[in-house]
N, C-alpha and C positions, 0 to 999 in steps of 0.2 A: 504494500500500500504506500509506504513512504517513497519507494522508487518511482511509482506512478505519479505521485504528487510533485516530486522534484522535476520529473521529466515534463509534466504538464506546465509547470512554472517556467522552465527554460524555453519551452515552445512559445508560450505567451510573450515572454520578454523578448525573444529573438524576433518574433513576428511583429512586435510593436516597434522595434528599432531598425529592422531591416529596410533597406531601400527597395521599394516595390518596382520591379521591372515592368515594362509594358506587357500586357497579355500576349502570349504567344500560343500558337497552335501546337499541340504535342507533336513531336517528331514521329515519323513512321519508320519502323525498322525494315531492313531489307527483306525480311521474310514475311512481311505483311502484318506483323503484330504491332499494334499501337504501343508507343513507348514514350518515356520522359527522360531526358538527359539532365543529370544533376552535376554541377561543376564544383561541388565541395572538394577541398584538396585532400582530405584524409578519411577514407579514400573516396575517389570518384565512384558514383554508383548510378546505374541505370536500371530502371524497373520496367517490366512489361506485364502483360496480363498473366503470365505463368512463370516468371523467373526474375532474379536480380543478378546484375553483373557488376562486379567490383574490380576497379583497377588497383593493382598492387604496386604500381610504379613509384608511388610516393612513400612506400614502407621501407625505411632504411634497413630494418632487420631482414627483409626479404632480399635486399640487394646483396647481402653477404651471407645469408643463411639458407636454410633448406625450404622445401615446399611446406613441411610441417610448421616451420616458423611463420611463414606467410599466412597459412590457413588459421593459425591460432589467433590472429588479430582480426578475423572477419566475423561479423554478426552471424548468429545461428550455429557457428562451427566451434567444436571443442576438440582439442588434441591432447592426449595424455602423454606421460613421460616416455612411453614406448612407441610413440608416433601413431597410435590408433585414433581414428577420426570418428566423431559422431556429430549428428545434426539434431539439435534440440534434445540431447540426451539419448538418441537412438544410434547405436553403433553400426547399424545395417545401412551403409552408405555406398552407393555406386560411384566410383571415381573414373572419369573419362579424360582422355587427352585429345583435344580438338574434336570432341564428339564421338570418339571411338574408344572401345574398351582396350585395355592393355594387360598383358600377362604380368607386368610389374606390379599391378595393384590387385592381384587376386591371390587368395591363400594367405598363409600366415606370414609371408614375407613383405606384405604391402606396407606395414608400418616402417620397416627398415628402408624400403624404397623411398617413402615420403621424407624420411629423415635424411636421406643421402642426396636426393635429386636437388640441384641448386634452384632456388626460386627465381633467380635472375632470368631463367629461360621463359618464365611465365609473364604474360602481358596482363592478363586479367583472369578472374575466376567467376564462373556462373554458378550461383547457389540456387538450387531448385528444390524447395522443401515439399512442394505438392505438384509433381510433374504431370503434364498432360499425357494423353495416350500416344503422343509422338515419341516419347521416350520409352525404352524397354522397362518392364515392370520391376526388374530387380532393384532392390534397395528400398526397404520400407521407410528408412529415414529420409530418403531423397537422393538427389544426384548432385555431385560436384564435378563441373566440367572445366578442366584446366586449358586455357587458350594460350598457346605458345606465341612468342614474338615472331613477327614477320619482318623481312627486310623493308626499310623505309628509305625514301630518297631516290632520285633518279640517278642512275649510274651505279658505281661501286661504293659500297659502304662496308665498314669493318670496325671491330672493337676488340679490346683486350682488357682483362681484369685480373689482378693479382691480389690475393688475400693472405695475410699472415695473422695467426692467432696464438694464444697461449697454449701450453701443454701439447705442442706439436700440431695444433689444428691449422691447416692451411689449404689453399686451393688456387686454381688458375683456370681461366676460361678464355676462349676466343670465338669470334663470330665473323662471318663474311656474308655479304649480300649483294645482289645485282638486280636492278630493275631497268627494263627497257619498255618499248611500246608493246611488245608481245610476250616477252620472257621475264619471268620473275624467279629468282633462285636464291636460296639461303642455306647456310650451314653453320653449325656450331659444335664445339667440343668443350667438355668441362671435366675437371679433375678435382676431387675433394678428399681430404683425410680428416677424420673426426675421432680422435681418441676420447674416451669417457670412462668414468668410474661410478660405481653404485654400491651403497651399503644396503644389505638385505637383512630383513628380520621377519621371522614367521613363528607364530605360536598357535598350536592347536590343542584344544582341551575337550576331553570327554569325562564321563563320570569316573573312570578308573585309569585315565591316561592323560599325560601332559607332555607334549612335544614342544621343544623350543630350538630354533635354528638361527644362528647369527653368522653372517658371512660378508664377503666383499667380492665384487665382480669388476673386472676391467674390460673395456671394449676397445677395439681398434677397427673403425670402419674406413674403408677405402672405396672410392667409386670413380669410374670413368664412363661418361655418357657422351653420345654424339648423335646428331641428326642432320639430315639434309632434305630439302624440299625443292621441287621444280614444278612450275606451272607455265604452260604455253598456250597462248590464244591462237588457235588455228584460224579462227575467224572471229567476227564480232559476236557470234552466237555460240561458239564452241570452244571450250577450254578443256585441256587434258593436263594431268599432273601426276606426280609420283612423290613418294616419301620413303625414306629409310631411316631406321633408328637402331643403334647398337649401344649396348651398355654392359658393364661388368661391375658387380658389387662383391666386395670381399669383406668378410667379418672374421676377426680373431677375438675369441672370448676366453678369459681365464678367471676362474673363481675358486675360492676356498671358503669352506663353511664348517662350523662345528655344531653338532646336534646332540641334545640330551633328551632322555625320556625318563619320566617319573611316574610311579603308580599313584593310585588314589590317595595314599597316605603321604605322598611327597617324597618317597624313597627313590633315589637314583637307581634305575635298573639297566640303562643302556646309554652309552656315549660313543660317538664316532666322529671322525674328521673326513671330509670329502673334498677332493680336488676335481675340477671339471675343466676341460678345454674343448673348444669348438673351433673348427676351421671350416669356413664356408666360402664357396665361390658360386655366384649366381650370374649367368650370362643370359642376356635377352637380345633378340633380333626381331625386327618387325619391318615388313615391306608392305606398301600399299600403292594402289593406283586408283585414280579417280577421273571421272568425266562429268562435265556439266554442260548441258545443252539448253540454250535459251530459245524460247519461242516468241512469236509476236505477242506484244502486250507486256507491260512492266510487271516483273515478278513471276512470269510464266516460265517454268524451267523444270528440267529433269536432271537428277544427280544419281550417279552410280559409283559405288566404292567396292573394291575388292582388296582384302588385307589378309596377311598371314603373319602370325605372331608365334615365336618360339622361345621357350625358357628352358635352360639347362642348369639345374641346381644340384650341386654336389657338396656334401658336408660330412664331416666326421666328428662325432661326439665321443670323447674319451673320459671316463670317470675312474677315480681311484679312491676306494673307501678303506680307511684305517680304523678298525674297531678298538676302542680303548677299554670299554667295559661292556660285556665280559671280555676278557682277553682272548683275542682271536687273530689269525693271520689276516693280512690285508687282501683285498679282492679288487679286480679290475673289470670294467665293463666298457664295451665300445659299440657304437652304432654307426654303421656306414650307410648313408642315405643318398640315393640318386633319384632326382625328380626330373622328368622330361614331360613338358606340356606342349601341345601343338593346337593352335586355334586358327581356323579359317573362317572368314566372315565375308558375306556378300550382302550389301545393303543398297537399297534403291529408294529414292524419294521423289515424288512428283508434286509440284505446287502449281495451282492454277487459280488466278483471280477470277471471281465469278460475278463481279460488279463492284460498285463503290463500297469499300470496306469489307468485302466478302472474299474469303480465301478458302479453297479446298486443298487439303493435303492428303496424299495417299502414299503408303510406303510398305516395304517388306524388309525383313532382316533374317538371313539364314546363317546360323552359326554352328560350326562343327568342332567339338573338342575331343582330342585323342591324347589322354594323359596316362603316363605310367609312373608308378612310385615303387622303387625298390628299397627295402629296409632289411639290412642284415645285422642282427643283434648277436654279440659275442660276449662271453664271460670267461674268466680265468684267474689264476693266482698271480699272473704277471702278464705284461704286454706281449712277451714272446710265447705265452702259453694260452692264448685265447682260443676258445672253441665256439662254434655256432650254437646259439640257443634257439631251438625251433619255435619256442613260445614268443620270441621277439623278432622273428624273421618272417617276412611276407613279401609278396608281389601283388600290388594292388593296381587295377586298371579302371580308369574312369572315362567312359565314352558317352558323349552327349550330343544329340541332335536337337537344336533349338530352332523352331520355326515360328516366325512372328510376322504379323501384319497389322497395320493401323489405318484409321481414317480420322481426320479432324476437319471440322468446318467452323469457320469464324465469320460472323456477320453482325452488323448493328441492328438493333430493334429500337428505333427512336434514339434516345441517349444511351441505352444499355447495349454493351458489346458482349456477345456470347461466343465462347469457344467450347464446342462440344466434341468429344472424341470417344472412340472405341478401339480397344486393342485385343488381339487374339494371340495367345502364346501357347505353344505345345512343346513340352520337353520329353524326349525319349532318352532315358538314362539307363545305361547298363553298367553295373558294378561287378568286378571280378576280384575276389580276394582268396589267395591260396587255392585257385582252381574252382572255387564256388562262385557261381554267377547269380546275381539277383537283379531285378528290375525295380526302378523307382520312377515311374512315368507320371506326368501331371499335364492337365489341360486347363487353361483359364481363359475367360472372356472378361475383360476389365474396362469399365467405362470411366470417363473423366468429364468434368464440367467446370469451366472458369467463366466468371462474370466480372465486368468492369463497368462502373457507373460514375461519370464526373458530376460532382456536386457543384463545383465552381471551376474557374480557370486554374485554380491552385489546389483544389481538393478532389480526391477521387476515392470511391469505395470499390473494393474487390471482394469476391467470394469464390471459393473453389471446393471441389470434391474429387477424390480419386481413389481407386483401388490399386494397391501395390502388393508385392510379395517378395520374400527373401528366400532364395534357394540355398540349402546347405552346401558348403564347399567340400571338396574331396577329402580334406583332413577330418572334417566333421563326420564323414561317412565310413571311413576305414575302420573295420572292427578289430584290428590286431593291436595289442597293447604296445605302448611306446614307453620306454624307461626314462624317467626324468632323474630320479635318484632312488636309493633303496627303499624309501618310504612313499614315493609318489610315482604314479603311472598316469598316462593319458591314453584314452581309447575312444574311437569314433562310434557312431550309432547309425548303422545302415538303414534303420527304419524311420529316420527323421523325415518329416514332411515340411514343405515350405511354410514359412510364417506368412500370414495374410493380414493386411492392414486396410482399414477404412479411414480415410483422412479428410478432415474438414477444416477450412480456413476462412476467416473473415478479416479483411484488412482495410486500413485507412491510410491515405497518403496526403501529405501536405508539402507544397513547394512554394517558397517565396525567397528568391536568391538573397543571401547565400544560404538560407535555411532549408533543410529537408528533414521531414519527420515521417516516420513509418510506424504504424502500430498494427499488430497482427494477433488476433485471437485464433487459437487452433485446438482441435480435439481429435484424438486418434483412438480407435479400437483395434487391438492386435490379438489375433487368434493363432494358436499353435506357436507361440513365441519360442524361438530357439535360444537356449541359454546354457552357460556352464553349470554343471552339477557335480559336487564333490561327494563321494561315497566311501564309507569305511569298509574295507575288505577284511578287517580283522588283523590283530597283531600290530596295530598302529600303521598299517599300510593303507593309503588312500588312492582312489582312482578318480580322475577328473574326466567327465564325458559331457556330451551334449544331450539335451532333452527338450521336448516340446512342452513348455510351461502352458497350462490350460488357457489363460487369458490375461492380458494387461490392458489398462486404459490410462491415458494421460491427456492433459490439456493445459493450456497456459496462455500467457500474454507476453509477446515479444515487442520491445520498443527499440527503435533505432533513431538516432538524432545526429545530423551532420550540420556544421555551421561554422561561423567565425565569431570569436569574442571581440577581437580587434582586427585591424587591417593586417596584422602580422601574426595573430594567434588563431589557429583553427583547431577544431576538435571533431572527434567522432566517438560517440558513446552508444552502447546498446545494453539491454538487459533482457533476461528471459526468466520469468517466474512461472513455474509449472507444477502441476500436481500429477503424481503417478500412483496407480493402484495395480497390485499384482495378486493374482490368485494362484498360489503354489500348492494347492491341495494334492495334486498328482505327484508331488515330490515329498509328501509326508509332512508338509508344513500346514498346520490347521489354521483356518480363517483366512481373511483377506487383509493384506498389508497395504498401507498407503503412506505417502510422504509428499511434502511440499518443498521444492528446491528453488534456489535463486542462483542464476548465473549472470555474470556481467563482464564487460570489457570496455576499454576506453583508450583513445589515442589523442595526444596533445602535441601540436606542432607549432614551434616558434621560429619564424623567419627573422632571426636576429638582425642580419644584414642581407642585402641582395645575394651575397655569396655564402652565407652561413645559416644552416638549419639545425635546430635541436628538436629531438623527438622523444616522447615517452609513451610506451605501450604497456598496458596492464590488463590482467584478467583475473577473475575469481570464479570458482566453480563450487557450488554448495554440495551438500550431502546427496548421494544418488542411490536410488533403490536398485537392488539386484535380486536375482532369483532366490538366493539363500541368505541375503543380508543387505549390505549397503557399502557404497564407496564414500570415503571421507572427503571433506572439502580440500580444494587445491587452489593455489594462488601463484602468480608470477609477474614480474615487472622487468621490461626491457628498456634500454636507453640507446639513443643513437645520435650521431653528429655527422653532418656532411659539409664539406668545404669545397666550393667550386673554385678551383685554381684558375682555370680559363675555360674557354668554350669546348675544349676537347679533353680536359683532364680534371678529375675530381677525386677527393679523398673522403672515405667513409669509415667511421669508427662506430662499432656497435658493441654493446654489452648485454648479453642475454642473462635472464634471471639474476639481475644485478644484486639482489639481497639474499640469494640462496634460499628461496622459499618454496621452490617447485619440488613436490614429492607426491608419491602415490600410496594411498592406504586403502586396503580392502578388508571388509569385515564379513565373516560368516556367523550368523546367529540363528541357530535352529535348536529345537528341544534336545537333540542328541549331539550336536557339534558346535563348538565355538572356535573361531579362528580369526587371527589378525595377521595380515601380510603388509609389510612396509617396504617400498622401494624408494630409497633416498638417492636420487641421481645427482651427480655433480653436474648440473645443467648450466652452471655459471661459467661463461667464457667471454673473452674479449677478442675481437677481430678488427684488424686494420686493413682496409682495401684501397687500392688505386685503380681507377678505371679510365682508359683512354678510348676515344672514338676517332675513327679515320674515315675519309671518304674523298673520292676524286670527282664525283658527279655533283650536280646541283641538287640541293634538297627540294623536296616538293611538300606541299601542305599535307600534314597528317589529317586524314578525314576523321580521326577519333575511332573509338571502338564501337562496334555494333553487335547486335545479337547474332549468334551463329545460326545460320539457316539449317534446315534439315540435312542438306548435303555437306555440311562442314564449312570450313572457312572459304570465303569467296575468293 
């Protein structure tokens, strides 16, 4: 309530003092969706009937940090210490690059990819909390579409950036581009190294058992990413293009932990020390080709895309356990994992204006996944004496054929604009584990409806409804146990069904330069929610798996405010106050639990001189409800400084988590199990970067960013 009152007061004060511009007709997006451009500096935001698009060019943390760092500063988005993304508290988010899925952001490695990919490659981010039928239905939380930078300027352009940080953190990147009358080409290459450390603590309590683990983990992330794009205008109405992406991620992890176990009387019954090393290399390659054909009439076009995405992930986990009590010889375990994924996607979109303000869109999307996962588990008294453990060894195959089609139709009805859609999706999924084959097929027909109504030249109301689903990933379905440590295993559940969501939103928008205010009421009903579940297998050994929680509901109010306090001081603040309810009766948790949570973030920019900019970003995340307990609040503050040395050279200094507040705490609280897990990451770092830009051609006016049409970037 206090947040809402403060927000309303700021809106009123800014509206009273802002200079009113002459009324302007809202701009039209290239894909036929009516939109409003907002020029607030931190960050620039553009809204349409079904999405919001944020520029990240002004975020100093993003210029030297990762995509995770950039997303953490956007409204609606939350990123935890491991790089996992959620929208309004829902972790089931689909992440796209230029409108296309990527193998980098699928499975358990997507958090690592987001933490390693440099944000300087990203021009803007589309945040779509209630997608229309135009978007595939995966991701009950919504869709985040990362739009990469394209070459700007006529002729040749290029740039170079070098970054040096504390504790061995550094990076380098370069880009080159060329634009002529018919040809547009660009390429970039980025290298990063990010060492980090983390203090770990875990305590699990039962009636007759008390386990406590204390340890420390060090990480060494290295990444090399590159991409190249070419577009050629065969004629005024035909464009062909292609794109290639290559990346390599490497992870070195070393941890040491001590575990003690006590009985119900507090007597020490077991103690052991465990060392763990992980060496991982993840390679990704993606190729795509596209065609865009324009027909007579503005906005009348056909787009076709064919892409092939490959991921080759190899990792070795080696553990050494030294038992102190009772006295016993040490033991070794090792898991050699090889993951190979192949994804082929053919997508087509047709857009046809049907009259003033009327647009018909038709499309199809055929996706084929052919994934193989090899897991060899070994045990022994020494590294040279390891033997295969059949219970930890498996070959798992995941083969999916996903057939999709959609239709949307937008038209005005007097002042009201209506965007209605219907999407059909059929998934044929074959799972093979250790020679045993099972099917897990689904078919869905999902509608969407978006409404927009202008109250005045500066105010607008919006409303929307959509059906979404979240399909379990391959690791969630693999039924073979995976050893984490002597007391913890992970196992998939091949019987998981997709989570289903009904999502409703009601929004209000206000614009009076330089002020922009957005308010959104939302409500969601989620059925068959997929969530982590921890089960006691006896003897103090626990198994973490996935299960379909019977039902959850949540709703809330999100507020976003952009504006200027003075001519040199700009701000962007947002808050999300929401209520969540969870029925975990099928997990043995009696009754229905509910919780009210507040999340907020803010950015303050001070243009001290024409060449000097200071920036502060902060976020806070309140207590969050989980299937068996809750997550504790989290907070972080980042600082940044940019010095424009001349028109081609600039200096950027950034400090992440300046006060060392960022950490993750998870609690399990059930009648039979109590648990606290704390991950205290050393997220505080300092980076100093120098950026040069070069070019031999004449610059041309930047048209600004626009919404991505169904065929991808124009």
